[in-house]
C-alpha positions in Angstrom: -26.8 -15.6 -3.5 -24.9 -14.0 -6.5 -26.0 -15.1 -10.0 -24.0 -12.8 -12.2 -20.5 -13.5 -11.0 -17.9 -11.2 -9.4 -18.3 -7.4 -9.6 -15.5 -5.1 -8.7 -16.6 -1.7 -7.4 -13.7 0.7 -7.2 -14.1 3.4 -4.7 -16.2 1.1 -2.6 -15.7 3.2 0.5 -17.0 6.4 -1.2 -20.5 7.7 -1.5 -21.2 6.1 -4.9 -19.5 2.8 -4.0 -21.5 2.5 -0.7 -24.8 3.4 -2.4 -24.0 0.7 -5.1 -23.5 -1.9 -2.4 -26.7 -0.9 -0.5 -28.9 -1.2 -3.6 -31.0 -4.4 -3.9 -29.5 -5.2 -7.3 -26.1 -5.7 -5.7 -27.4 -9.0 -4.3 -27.2 -10.3 -7.9 -23.4 -10.2 -7.7 -20.5 -11.3 -5.5 -19.3 -7.8 -4.6 -15.6 -7.0 -4.4 -14.8 -3.6 -2.9 -11.3 -3.6 -1.6 -10.1 -0.5 0.3 -6.8 1.3 -0.3 -5.1 -0.9 2.3 -6.0 -4.0 0.3 -5.5 -2.5 -3.2 -3.9 0.9 -3.9 -5.3 1.9 -7.2 -2.4 4.3 -7.7 0.0 1.3 -8.0 -0.2 0.0 -11.5 1.7 -3.3 -10.8 -0.5 -4.0 -7.8 -3.7 -3.4 -9.8 -2.6 -5.6 -12.7 -1.6 -8.4 -10.2 -5.0 -8.1 -8.4 -6.9 -8.5 -11.7 -4.8 -11.5 -12.8 -5.4 -13.2 -9.4 -9.1 -12.4 -8.7 -10.5 -12.3 -12.3 -13.7 -10.3 -11.7 -16.5 -10.7 -14.3 -17.3 -7.0 -14.4 -16.2 -3.6 -13.1 -17.9 -0.4 -12.0 -15.2 2.2 -11.8 -16.3 4.8 -9.2 -13.0 5.6 -7.5 -11.2 8.9 -7.6 -10.4 12.1 -5.7 -13.6 14.2 -5.5 -14.5 17.6 -4.1 -16.3 20.9 -4.6 -15.1 24.2 -6.0 -13.0 25.1 -3.0 -11.1 21.8 -3.1 -10.6 21.8 -6.9 -9.2 25.4 -6.8 -6.9 24.6 -3.9 -5.5 21.3 -5.2 -5.5 21.2 -9.1 -2.4 19.1 -9.3 -3.8 16.3 -7.1 -7.2 16.3 -8.9 -5.5 15.9 -12.3 -2.6 13.5 -11.3 -4.4 11.2 -8.9 -7.5 10.8 -11.0 -5.5 10.3 -14.2 -3.3 7.7 -12.5 -6.3 5.8 -11.0 -8.3 5.8 -14.2 -5.4 4.5 -16.3 -4.5 1.8 -13.9 -8.0 0.4 -13.4 -8.9 0.5 -17.1 -5.7 -1.1 -18.3 -5.5 -3.5 -15.4 -9.0 -4.7 -16.2 -8.4 -5.0 -20.0 -5.1 -6.9 -19.5 -6.8 -9.1 -16.9 -9.5 -10.2 -19.4 -12.4 -8.3 -18.1 -15.0 -7.9 -20.9 -17.7 -5.7 -19.1 -16.4 -2.4 -17.7 -18.6 0.5 -16.7 -16.8 3.8 -16.2 -18.5 6.5 -14.2 -17.5 10.0 -15.4 -18.8 13.5 -14.7 -20.5 16.3 -16.5 -17.5 18.5 -15.8 -16.1 17.0 -19.0 -18.4 19.2 -21.0 -17.1 22.6 -22.4 -17.8 25.5 -20.1 -19.7 27.4 -22.9 -21.6 24.4 -24.3 -25.2 25.0 -25.0 -27.7 23.3 -22.6 -28.9 20.6 -22.5 -25.4 19.0 -22.7 -25.3 16.3 -25.3 -22.8 13.5 -25.2 -21.3 14.4 -28.6 -20.3 17.9 -27.3 -17.4 16.5 -25.2 -14.0 17.9 -26.4 -15.7 20.6 -28.5 -14.6 23.6 -26.3 -12.6 24.9 -23.3 -13.4 23.4 -19.9 -14.6 25.2 -16.8 -11.3 26.5 -15.1 -12.4 25.8 -11.5 -12.3 22.0 -12.0 -10.3 21.6 -15.2 -7.8 19.1 -13.8 -10.5 16.8 -12.6 -12.3 17.1 -16.0 -9.2 16.3 -18.0 -8.6 13.2 -16.0 -12.2 12.0 -16.5 -11.9 12.7 -20.3 -8.7 10.7 -20.6 -10.3 7.7 -18.8 -13.4 7.9 -21.0 -11.2 8.1 -24.1 -9.1 5.1 -23.0 -12.4 3.1 -22.7 -13.4 4.2 -26.2 -10.0 3.3 -27.7 -10.2 -0.2 -26.1 -13.5 -0.7 -27.7 -12.1 0.4 -31.0 -9.2 -2.1 -30.8 -11.2 -4.9 -29.1 -14.9 -5.0 -30.2 -15.6 -7.7 -27.7 -14.6 -5.5 -24.8 -17.7 -3.6 -23.5 -15.9 -0.6 -22.0 -18.6 2.1 -21.7 -19.1 5.3 -19.8 -22.0 6.8 -17.8 -21.9 10.5 -17.2 -23.8 11.3 -14.0 -24.8 14.9 -13.3 -23.8 16.3 -9.8 -24.6 13.8 -7.0 -25.6 13.9 -3.4 -27.0 11.4 -0.9 -26.2 8.9 1.8 -22.5 8.6 2.7 -21.8 12.1 1.3 -19.0 14.3 2.6 -20.5 17.2 4.7 -17.3 19.0 5.6 -17.5 22.3 3.7 -13.8 22.1 2.8 -14.4 18.9 0.8 -18.1 18.7 0.0 -20.2 19.5 -3.1 -23.1 22.0 -3.1 -25.9 20.0 -1.6 -24.1 18.4 1.4 -22.4 21.8 2.1 -25.8 23.5 2.1 -27.2 20.9 4.4 -24.3 21.4 6.9 -24.5 25.2 6.7 -28.3 25.4 7.2 -28.3 22.8 10.0 -25.5 24.6 11.9 -27.4 27.9 11.5 -30.4 26.2 12.9 -28.5 24.8 15.9 -26.8 28.2 16.6 -30.0 30.2 16.2 -28.4 32.2 13.3 -30.8 34.3 11.2 -28.6 34.4 8.1 -26.8 31.9 5.8 -24.4 33.0 3.1 -24.7 31.9 -0.5 -21.7 32.2 -2.9 -22.6 34.5 -5.9 -26.1 35.7 -6.6 -27.5 32.1 -6.4 -29.0 32.2 -9.9 -26.6 29.6 -11.4 -28.5 26.4 -12.1 -27.4 22.8 -11.4 -28.8 19.3 -11.8 -28.4 17.0 -8.8 -29.1 13.3 -8.7 -29.6 11.3 -5.6 -26.7 8.8 -5.4 -29.0 5.9 -4.7 -30.7 6.6 -8.1 -27.3 6.5 -9.8 -26.7 3.1 -8.2 -30.0 1.9 -9.7 -28.9 3.0 -13.2 -25.3 1.7 -12.9 -26.2 -1.7 -11.6 -28.8 -2.2 -14.4 -26.3 -0.9 -16.9 -23.4 -3.2 -15.9 -25.8 -6.2 -16.0 -27.2 -5.1 -19.4 -24.1 -3.5 -20.8 -24.8 -4.4 -24.4 -28.0 -2.3 -24.2 -26.4 1.0 -23.4 -24.6 3.4 -25.8 -20.8 4.1 -25.7 -21.5 7.3 -23.7 -24.7 8.1 -21.7 -25.7 10.9 -19.4 -27.5 9.9 -16.2 -29.6 12.6 -14.4 -32.9 14.1 -13.6 -33.4 15.9 -16.9 -34.2 19.1 -15.1 -32.2 21.7 -13.0 -32.8 24.2 -10.2 -31.1 27.4 -9.1 -28.6 27.5 -6.3 -31.0 29.7 -4.4 -33.7 27.0 -4.9 -31.4 24.3 -3.4 -30.8 26.4 -0.3 -34.6 27.0 0.0 -35.4 23.3 -0.4 -32.8 22.3 2.3 -34.1 25.0 4.6 -37.6 23.5 4.3 -36.3 20.0 5.0 -34.3 21.2 8.0 -36.9 23.4 9.4 -34.7 26.6 9.4 -36.7 29.9 9.1 -33.8 32.4 8.5 -32.8 34.4 5.4 -30.1 34.1 2.8 -27.4 36.7 1.9 -25.2 36.7 -1.2 -21.4 37.1 -1.4 -20.9 38.4 -5.0 -17.1 38.2 -4.7 -17.1 34.4 -4.6 -16.7 32.1 -7.7 -19.8 30.2 -8.8 -18.5 28.1 -11.8 -20.6 27.5 -14.9 -23.9 29.5 -15.1 -25.8 26.4 -16.0 -25.1 22.7 -16.4 -28.1 20.6 -17.5 -27.4 17.3 -19.2 -29.5 15.9 -22.0 -31.6 12.9 -21.0 -32.4 11.8 -24.5 -30.2 8.7 -24.5 -31.2 7.8 -21.0 -34.9 8.1 -21.9 -34.3 5.9 -25.0 -32.9 3.3 -22.6 -36.2 3.7 -20.6 -34.8 4.7 -17.3 -35.9 7.5 -15.0 -34.6 8.4 -11.4 -36.9 6.8 -8.8 -36.5 9.7 -6.3 -37.8 13.2 -6.5 -35.6 16.1 -5.3 -37.6 16.5 -2.1 -37.4 12.7 -1.3 -33.6 12.7 -2.0 -33.0 15.7 0.2 -35.1 14.2 3.0 -33.1 10.9 2.9 -29.8 12.7 2.8 -30.7 15.1 5.7 -31.8 12.1 7.7 -28.4 10.4 7.1 -26.6 13.6 8.1 -28.5 13.7 11.4 -27.6 10.1 12.0 -23.9 10.9 11.4 -23.8 14.1 13.5 -25.6 12.4 16.5 -23.0 9.6 16.7 
């Protein structure tokens, strides 16, 4: 039985939204997670009308168009326009509808491409963005700024932003044309195992480093944050506090999947930023650490992938 009131989760059919709803803390709320057929977040009037009628007590904004390097390069207009529209509509709809507690989920792509690691929250807007996903990053920055401006004008409105590192986990997209690194690697390695292939290709030299958080762990942080929103800062990174090379992720997935082949590198392919490790200082001051290790997260994600491919 809910004890905290109504919680709107935008993007409730996506990976983050589904992990939020699966988490034990979700039972504290009456969860509202309308799909696009029920509420099109691209329609400002519909969003405002929905907030006026339903009057949720809090929001976790997780909706948006997402994808890996290939998708961002191929569709920059959609990644900017759609995410900008959704972010504006949800934030303004909530504020006009009287919502006081709003948790915006952003992305570490908002950090400058050449920023020194670890990435600290105050570095945002201090340099040029990574070109391969600039449109998505600009939309996320604009939504974050809108939340900050609302807090500036309306101190009672707790509109705050969590900045998760890269994510993977249950309910991820495993299609290589639309997926991020970890689910794409899982699919590639699993298919190589099924086909008896001895080689799997890695884009670039594999030395670029990334920080990946299990989506169930982000749900743990976000649900605590929205319930204790006065306790978190205006902006806060959420991650592991450590990173691994692309080559290491491939090797770890191969271990989980039981594939014994070798990796080859295509040096002609783009790899994005050389390193992207977020500072965990504010998160640690909030006294939160991810419950899952990388090995545990990969094992749970691969198990989910097998369930999906066997149905």
